[in-house]
C-alpha positions as CSV (number, residue, x, y, z in Angstrom):
1,M,-21.6,16.9,-6.6
2,A,-23.3,18.4,-9.6
3,N,-20.5,20.8,-10.4
4,T,-17.7,18.4,-9.4
5,Q,-15.1,17.9,-12.1
6,H,-12.0,17.0,-10.1
7,L,-11.5,14.4,-7.3
8,L,-8.6,14.9,-4.8
9,F,-7.8,11.8,-2.8
10,D,-5.8,11.2,0.3
11,L,-3.7,8.0,0.3
12,G,-3.5,6.4,3.8
13,G,-6.8,5.2,5.2
14,V,-8.5,6.0,1.9
15,I,-6.7,4.0,-0.8
16,I,-4.4,1.8,1.4
17,N,-5.5,0.5,4.8
18,L,-3.4,1.6,7.7
19,E,-2.8,0.6,11.3
20,P,-0.3,3.1,12.7
21,K,0.0,1.3,16.1
22,R,1.7,-1.6,14.3
23,T,4.7,0.6,13.7
24,A,5.0,1.7,17.3
25,M,4.6,-2.0,18.3
26,A,7.4,-3.0,15.9
27,F,9.8,-0.3,17.2
28,A,8.9,-1.3,20.8
29,Q,9.8,-4.9,20.1
30,L,13.1,-3.9,18.5
31,S,14.1,-1.5,21.3
32,G,12.7,-3.2,24.4
33,M,10.7,-0.1,25.2
34,D,6.9,-0.3,25.8
35,V,4.6,0.9,23.1
36,E,3.5,4.0,25.0
37,T,7.1,5.1,25.6
38,V,8.0,4.7,21.9
39,S,4.9,6.6,20.8
40,R,5.6,9.4,23.2
41,H,9.2,9.7,22.1
42,L,8.2,9.8,18.4
43,K,5.8,12.7,19.1
44,E,8.3,14.6,21.2
45,I,10.9,15.0,18.5
46,D,8.3,15.5,15.7
47,L,9.8,12.6,13.9
48,F,6.9,12.2,11.4
49,G,6.5,15.9,10.7
50,K,10.2,16.6,9.8
51,Y,10.4,13.5,7.5
52,E,7.1,14.0,5.8
53,V,7.9,17.6,4.6
54,G,11.4,16.7,3.4
55,E,13.4,18.3,6.1
56,W,15.2,15.0,6.5
57,N,16.3,12.6,3.8
58,D,15.9,8.8,4.4
59,E,19.3,8.4,6.1
60,E,18.8,11.3,8.4
61,F,15.4,9.9,9.4
62,R,16.9,6.5,10.0
63,E,19.7,8.0,12.2
64,A,17.1,10.0,14.2
65,V,15.2,6.7,14.9
66,R,18.4,4.9,15.9
67,K,19.3,7.7,18.3
68,L,15.8,7.9,19.7
69,L,15.5,4.2,20.4
70,Q,19.2,3.9,21.4
71,I,19.7,0.8,19.4
72,E,21.6,-0.2,16.2
73,L,19.3,-1.3,13.5
74,T,20.1,-2.1,9.9
75,D,18.3,0.0,7.2
76,A,16.2,-3.1,6.4
77,Q,15.1,-3.7,10.0
78,L,14.2,-0.1,10.5
79,D,12.3,0.2,7.2
80,K,10.3,-3.0,7.9
81,A,9.2,-1.6,11.3
82,W,8.4,1.8,9.8
83,N,6.3,0.2,7.1
84,A,4.5,-2.1,9.5
85,M,1.6,0.3,9.6
86,L,0.9,-0.2,5.8
87,L,-1.6,-2.9,5.3
88,D,-3.4,-3.8,2.1
89,I,-4.9,-2.0,-0.9
90,P,-8.3,-3.6,-1.7
91,P,-8.4,-4.2,-5.5
92,M,-12.0,-3.0,-5.6
93,R,-10.8,0.5,-4.7
94,I,-8.3,0.5,-7.6
95,E,-11.0,-0.6,-10.0
96,L,-13.2,2.2,-8.7
97,L,-10.4,4.7,-9.4
98,K,-10.1,3.4,-12.9
99,R,-13.8,3.9,-13.5
100,L,-13.8,7.4,-11.9
101,R,-11.0,8.5,-14.1
102,S,-13.3,8.2,-17.1
103,K,-15.6,10.8,-15.5
104,F,-13.4,13.1,-13.5
105,N,-9.9,14.4,-13.3
106,L,-8.1,12.5,-10.5
107,F,-5.5,13.8,-8.1
108,L,-3.7,12.5,-5.1
109,L,-2.5,14.5,-2.0
110,S,-0.7,12.6,0.7
111,N,1.3,13.4,3.8
112,T,3.9,10.7,3.3
113,N,7.6,10.0,2.9
114,N,10.0,8.2,0.6
115,I,10.2,4.9,2.6
116,H,6.5,4.6,2.9
117,L,5.8,5.6,-0.7
118,T,8.2,3.0,-2.0
119,E,6.5,0.3,0.0
120,V,3.0,1.5,-1.0
121,N,4.0,1.1,-4.7
122,R,5.4,-2.4,-4.0
123,I,2.0,-3.3,-2.4
124,L,0.1,-1.8,-5.3
125,H,2.2,-3.6,-7.9
126,R,2.0,-6.9,-6.0
127,T,-1.8,-6.6,-5.6
128,T,-2.9,-5.1,-8.9
129,G,0.0,-5.3,-11.3
130,I,0.0,-1.5,-11.5
131,K,3.6,-0.3,-11.0
132,V,3.1,3.1,-9.4
133,L,0.4,5.4,-8.1
134,E,1.1,7.9,-10.8
135,D,-0.5,5.5,-13.3
136,L,-3.9,6.0,-11.6
137,F,-3.9,9.8,-11.3
138,D,-3.6,12.8,-13.5
139,R,-1.1,14.2,-11.0
140,T,0.2,13.2,-7.5
141,F,1.3,15.5,-4.7
142,Y,3.5,14.1,-1.9
143,S,4.3,16.2,1.2
144,H,8.0,15.2,1.3
145,L,8.4,16.3,-2.4
146,I,6.4,19.5,-2.3
147,G,7.7,20.6,1.1
148,R,4.3,21.2,2.7
149,S,1.6,19.1,4.3
150,K,-2.0,19.0,5.3
151,P,-4.0,20.5,7.0
152,T,-2.3,23.9,6.2
153,P,-4.6,25.7,3.8
154,A,-1.6,26.9,1.8
155,T,-1.0,23.2,0.9
156,Y,-4.4,22.9,-0.8
157,Q,-3.9,26.2,-2.5
158,F,-0.5,25.0,-3.8
159,V,-2.2,21.8,-5.2
160,L,-5.0,23.8,-6.8
161,E,-2.6,26.1,-8.5
162,Q,-0.2,23.4,-9.7
163,A,-3.1,21.3,-11.0
164,G,-4.8,24.2,-12.6
165,I,-8.1,23.5,-11.0
166,T,-10.6,25.4,-8.9
167,A,-11.6,24.7,-5.4
168,S,-15.4,24.9,-6.0
169,E,-15.2,22.2,-8.6
170,T,-13.0,19.8,-6.6
171,L,-14.1,17.2,-4.1
172,F,-11.5,16.2,-1.5
173,L,-11.7,12.8,0.3
174,D,-9.7,12.2,3.5
175,D,-10.0,10.2,6.6
176,N,-8.6,12.9,8.9
177,A,-11.0,15.5,10.3
178,E,-8.3,18.2,10.6
179,N,-7.3,17.7,7.0
180,I,-11.0,18.0,6.0
181,L,-11.3,21.3,7.9
182,G,-8.2,22.7,6.2
183,A,-9.7,21.8,2.8
184,Q,-13.0,23.4,3.7
185,Q,-11.2,26.6,4.7
186,S,-9.7,26.5,1.2
187,G,-13.1,26.3,-0.5
188,L,-13.0,22.6,-1.5
189,Q,-16.0,20.3,-1.3
190,T,-15.1,17.5,1.2
191,V,-16.0,14.0,2.3
192,L,-14.7,12.5,5.5
193,I,-13.8,8.8,4.9
194,Q,-14.3,6.5,7.9
195,P,-12.1,3.5,7.0
196,N,-14.2,0.8,8.7
197,T,-17.7,2.2,7.9
198,Y,-17.6,4.7,5.0
199,T,-15.1,4.1,2.3
200,I,-14.6,5.5,-1.2
201,L,-16.7,2.6,-2.5
202,D,-19.6,4.0,-0.4
203,C,-19.1,7.5,-1.8
204,F,-19.6,6.4,-5.4
205,P,-22.1,3.4,-5.3
206,N,-23.3,3.9,-8.8
207,V,-20.0,4.4,-10.6
């Protein structure tokens, strides 16, 4: 990391803890389907992919879920189930980001969507008093707003160009091996985060 000047963080599984199966379980409970059936249906229509690159707005996404599950759900019910995968943000991670910002330029790149992002900011504010993720980073890049997602190399190139930074001086931290590979193909330094064994706290033990 001798030449590292910029840190590019993933969000889910890196800053906020996740348990994706909780969302499938929540939808299963609401629809009466079993978890495996719900998970299969979600993958079949690429529900996540279309929403996270901004092809669908919130209401279009909700209507797609209602049609998929064949059940009438209020927006609040649907959003609560969709957000079930979002767990906690350990305050120590936020304190680390604050310390790192005095030494590096900090950026965020997340495959996400508006409903999740809104809830993440609620959790952040409730946990730390910080209102939005933008207060922690020099710049944030969300897939549903930039119209592209990891692990496509073009996504990383877009971020580098927009941030005005070079790949060789940037360290990317993500918990998804495919995303790491895409970043490596784009010339970034990388670290694979393993949520239960190797967190960002382990990456920077002396900061």
